[in-house]
Backbone bond lengths (Angstrom), bond angles and torsions (degrees), N, CA, C in turn:
res aa  C-N    CA-C-N  psi(-1)  N-CA   C-N-CA  omega(-1)  CA-C   N-CA-C  phi
1 M - - - 1.452 - - 1.529 110.79 -
2 A 1.318 117.99 -29.22 1.470 121.28 -178.03 1.527 113.04 -60.12
3 P 1.358 119.73 -43.61 1.470 118.20 178.54 1.530 112.89 -61.96
4 L 1.332 117.25 -37.29 1.459 120.88 178.49 1.525 110.39 -65.42
5 K 1.319 116.85 -46.76 1.470 121.17 179.30 1.528 110.49 -60.30
6 E 1.318 117.29 -43.66 1.466 120.99 -179.73 1.521 111.65 -63.06
7 K 1.333 116.90 -45.74 1.469 121.30 -179.58 1.525 109.93 -65.87
8 L 1.321 116.77 -43.29 1.466 122.07 180.00 1.526 110.72 -61.72
9 E 1.310 117.09 -44.72 1.466 119.90 -179.99 1.522 111.93 -68.67
10 S 1.313 117.08 -36.80 1.460 121.01 177.71 1.529 110.77 -61.45
11 L 1.325 116.83 -47.77 1.459 120.66 178.36 1.523 111.50 -69.27
12 G 1.320 116.54 -40.75 1.464 121.05 -179.04 1.520 113.07 -61.46
13 R 1.315 116.95 -31.98 1.467 120.19 178.55 1.519 111.56 -67.21
14 L 1.314 117.79 -23.64 1.460 121.19 175.30 1.529 111.44 -73.83
15 V 1.322 116.48 -29.86 1.465 121.43 -179.10 1.523 111.53 -88.40
16 F 1.318 117.09 -42.23 1.461 121.27 -173.42 1.531 109.90 -101.81
17 D 1.294 119.64 -92.77 1.466 122.08 173.69 1.516 109.84 -161.15
18 H 1.318 116.85 -179.96 1.469 121.98 -173.85 1.528 114.09 -65.10
19 S 1.336 117.26 -16.86 1.467 119.90 -179.25 1.531 112.60 -89.48
20 F 1.322 117.93 0.29 1.459 122.88 -175.83 1.527 111.69 -60.48
21 E 1.320 115.79 128.80 1.458 123.63 173.57 1.515 108.64 -142.27
22 V 1.313 116.16 154.64 1.464 120.98 175.70 1.513 109.88 -132.03
23 E 1.298 114.08 155.99 1.462 120.85 169.89 1.517 106.08 -112.27
24 I 1.321 116.10 129.89 1.459 121.50 179.35 1.520 107.85 -109.64
25 S 1.321 115.65 130.93 1.463 120.92 -178.44 1.528 110.31 -76.29
26 E 1.328 115.38 169.86 1.461 121.84 179.09 1.527 112.23 -60.42
27 D 1.344 117.39 -28.25 1.465 120.30 179.21 1.532 112.13 -94.01
28 L 1.347 115.34 23.18 1.465 123.72 174.69 1.534 113.39 59.28
29 Q 1.312 115.86 44.90 1.458 123.43 174.00 1.526 107.87 -114.49
30 I 1.319 117.42 151.49 1.457 119.56 173.53 1.522 106.95 -74.73
31 A 1.318 116.71 117.76 1.465 121.54 -178.55 1.523 111.48 -88.00
32 S 1.347 116.28 -39.55 1.472 119.88 -179.23 1.512 110.09 -158.29
33 R 1.320 114.29 163.44 1.458 121.84 176.52 1.518 108.49 -126.54
34 T 1.327 116.16 137.77 1.459 121.71 178.23 1.521 108.68 -117.92
35 L 1.336 115.45 130.44 1.464 123.42 172.46 1.513 107.14 -134.53
36 G 1.314 117.18 129.47 1.455 120.25 178.16 1.512 113.52 54.00
37 R 1.312 116.04 40.58 1.474 123.35 179.14 1.529 114.39 69.12
38 I 1.316 117.70 9.32 1.468 121.06 177.01 1.523 107.74 -107.35
39 T 1.331 115.27 117.72 1.457 121.81 -178.08 1.521 109.45 -101.60
40 V 1.342 115.02 131.46 1.463 121.27 -179.09 1.525 107.82 -128.39
41 P 1.340 117.74 130.69 1.466 119.61 176.15 1.529 110.37 -58.82
42 F 1.316 116.65 144.92 1.457 121.52 -177.75 1.525 111.85 -52.58
43 D 1.323 117.45 -45.73 1.470 121.27 -177.38 1.522 113.46 -65.47
44 S 1.330 118.56 -16.08 1.461 122.13 -179.93 1.534 112.71 -94.45
45 L 1.326 117.19 -4.86 1.460 121.14 179.74 1.528 110.21 -77.73
46 S 1.328 116.53 160.24 1.462 120.39 178.18 1.524 110.09 -64.85
47 G 1.324 115.73 160.75 1.461 120.51 178.34 1.523 111.59 -58.97
48 A 1.322 117.50 -39.58 1.466 121.17 179.73 1.524 111.15 -65.14
49 T 1.308 116.94 -43.56 1.467 120.28 -179.90 1.519 110.78 -66.35
50 R 1.326 117.66 -41.70 1.470 120.35 176.93 1.532 110.52 -62.23
51 E 1.328 116.27 -39.58 1.463 121.21 178.35 1.533 110.54 -62.42
52 Q 1.314 117.27 -45.43 1.464 122.12 -179.96 1.521 111.20 -65.99
53 L 1.319 116.96 -45.07 1.462 120.38 178.79 1.523 111.66 -62.75
54 S 1.310 116.29 -40.19 1.466 120.23 179.47 1.521 110.56 -63.82
55 L 1.329 117.23 -40.61 1.460 120.26 177.74 1.526 110.86 -65.98
56 V 1.324 117.06 -44.94 1.464 120.43 178.83 1.531 110.08 -61.68
57 F 1.318 117.55 -38.07 1.463 122.17 176.72 1.527 110.54 -60.98
58 R 1.331 116.33 -47.06 1.468 120.63 179.23 1.522 111.23 -63.05
59 L 1.334 116.70 -39.98 1.465 120.66 178.13 1.527 110.75 -63.83
60 A 1.329 116.33 -43.26 1.475 119.91 178.61 1.526 110.44 -60.21
61 C 1.320 116.77 -44.30 1.472 120.53 178.07 1.522 110.82 -61.78
62 S 1.320 117.05 -44.42 1.466 121.04 -179.66 1.515 111.95 -63.00
63 M 1.316 116.73 -39.52 1.459 120.14 179.26 1.529 110.98 -66.91
64 I 1.319 116.91 -36.90 1.469 120.41 179.40 1.526 110.64 -67.81
65 V 1.337 117.60 -46.43 1.464 119.12 -178.41 1.519 111.59 -73.65
66 A 1.328 117.96 -20.27 1.473 120.95 177.45 1.520 110.87 -62.35
67 E 1.321 116.75 -27.67 1.462 121.25 178.96 1.529 111.68 -65.17
68 E 1.334 116.58 -21.55 1.463 122.14 -179.24 1.528 111.75 -110.92
69 G 1.311 117.99 21.37 1.461 121.05 -179.40 1.508 112.28 111.75
70 G 1.326 116.70 -34.78 1.444 123.69 169.21 1.508 118.51 67.86
71 A 1.293 112.17 -175.74 1.458 123.84 176.98 1.523 106.30 -152.17
72 P 1.321 118.09 146.81 1.467 118.79 -178.93 1.530 111.39 -68.84
73 L 1.308 114.93 150.97 1.460 121.18 172.47 1.524 106.23 -96.08
74 I 1.305 117.10 124.82 1.456 121.55 -178.91 1.524 108.81 -112.34
75 M 1.325 114.99 126.17 1.466 121.83 179.60 1.524 108.24 -118.09
76 D 1.320 116.19 141.08 1.462 121.00 178.15 1.525 108.50 -126.93
77 D 1.318 115.77 103.33 1.467 124.02 179.78 1.526 113.36 45.83
78 A 1.309 115.35 51.92 1.466 121.33 176.16 1.527 109.85 -80.54
79 L 1.297 116.47 170.73 1.468 125.56 173.22 1.520 113.75 70.41
80 G 1.301 117.55 27.39 1.464 121.69 178.62 1.518 113.79 -65.46
81 Y 1.328 118.00 -24.23 1.465 121.62 -179.35 1.527 112.58 -95.67
82 T 1.311 117.36 -2.54 1.459 121.72 -171.58 1.524 111.29 -86.19
83 D 1.338 116.37 131.36 1.466 121.61 -178.72 1.532 110.79 -74.62
84 P 1.346 117.82 160.88 1.470 121.25 -175.94 1.528 114.58 -56.93
85 Q 1.322 118.36 -38.99 1.474 119.90 179.83 1.528 110.73 -64.19
86 R 1.312 116.95 -45.06 1.461 120.68 -179.81 1.527 110.39 -69.67
87 L 1.352 117.53 -31.28 1.466 120.01 176.76 1.525 111.16 -60.54
88 R 1.338 117.30 -36.25 1.466 120.12 177.20 1.525 110.20 -61.70
89 M 1.311 116.60 -42.91 1.464 120.47 -179.55 1.530 111.44 -69.56
90 V 1.316 116.68 -40.47 1.463 120.57 177.70 1.529 109.44 -64.84
91 G 1.337 116.99 -36.10 1.462 120.60 176.11 1.517 111.59 -58.87
92 A 1.319 116.97 -39.93 1.471 121.19 177.64 1.527 110.66 -64.64
93 V 1.318 117.14 -38.95 1.470 121.14 178.81 1.530 109.88 -67.42
94 L 1.325 116.92 -42.45 1.464 120.03 177.95 1.530 110.54 -61.85
95 A 1.326 117.04 -42.11 1.466 120.80 178.59 1.525 110.94 -62.34
96 K 1.323 116.30 -42.51 1.476 120.13 179.14 1.525 110.50 -64.19
97 A 1.321 116.48 -46.82 1.466 120.51 -179.17 1.530 111.19 -63.64
98 A 1.325 117.13 -34.52 1.465 121.18 -177.94 1.521 112.60 -67.09
99 T 1.316 117.83 -14.44 1.466 119.70 175.30 1.530 110.98 -75.97
100 N 1.351 116.84 -17.05 1.462 121.51 -178.29 1.524 113.49 -112.02
101 C 1.327 117.05 -25.33 1.459 119.73 -175.62 1.527 110.07 -145.21
102 Q 1.310 115.29 161.87 1.453 120.83 179.65 1.524 109.03 -85.63
103 I 1.337 115.40 133.39 1.461 121.50 178.45 1.524 107.59 -124.61
104 V 1.325 116.44 127.67 1.456 122.11 178.18 1.526 106.85 -116.56
105 I 1.332 115.73 124.32 1.464 120.50 -178.15 1.527 108.86 -119.09
106 F 1.317 115.62 122.82 1.461 121.37 172.10 1.519 106.98 -100.71
107 T 1.330 116.94 129.20 1.455 118.87 -178.78 1.525 111.43 -157.32
108 C 1.305 115.62 150.86 1.461 121.18 169.81 1.529 108.79 -103.53
109 M 1.346 116.54 5.25 1.467 123.39 179.95 1.535 108.77 -125.49
110 P 1.331 119.20 68.20 1.466 120.55 -174.79 1.528 114.20 -60.73
111 D 1.323 118.20 -26.95 1.470 120.29 178.67 1.525 111.71 -61.49
112 R 1.313 117.11 -26.10 1.456 121.88 179.44 1.533 111.09 -60.68
113 Y 1.331 116.45 -25.62 1.463 121.67 -175.76 1.534 112.42 -112.50
114 A 1.315 117.10 18.45 1.469 121.96 -176.80 1.520 112.68 -65.42
115 N 1.321 118.05 -19.82 1.469 121.82 -175.97 1.523 113.86 -90.18
116 I 1.302 117.78 9.40 1.458 120.03 -178.76 1.524 111.01 -72.55
117 G 1.295 117.86 -30.92 1.461 120.07 -176.57 1.505 109.22 99.71
118 E 1.315 116.55 -135.76 1.459 120.37 -179.15 1.522 109.74 -69.44
119 A 1.325 114.78 120.73 1.449 119.96 178.00 1.526 108.15 -152.66
120 S 1.305 116.67 149.12 1.451 120.92 173.88 1.506 107.37 -87.96
121 V 1.330 116.14 126.15 1.449 121.27 -179.25 1.531 108.47 -112.73
122 I 1.305 115.45 126.61 1.456 121.40 178.00 1.525 107.30 -121.19
123 S 1.310 115.43 116.76 1.460 120.59 -179.51 1.526 109.71 -87.79
124 L 1.317 116.27 128.38 1.450 122.12 177.91 1.524 108.17 -106.41
125 K 1.295 116.26 106.31 1.478 119.18 -177.61 1.493 110.94 -115.52
């Protein structure tokens, strides 16, 4: 569990801030998030924050399994609740994760992912 927590916190600090910490339960769920010494249970966080944490969790898992051959992370129109400022930060996390693992994003809102940086875009019309 320690490698997952470390990877999750490393990526989460790019989205939130340097004080970001998480508690992971025995069944590998995010139990709580701490920012600035304030801990909030996962279920009490806003929908946008839960969405962002869930994505960062999936990215951390994908990066860990990529070391052993991996599997692609597939997203389908995620981050609908995420504000533009946070989307920029999530884009940086996606770009970082994409250096270690394959990420496939299906979306009808490509501008939502404009902050990823170098990415191959295939339009399906």
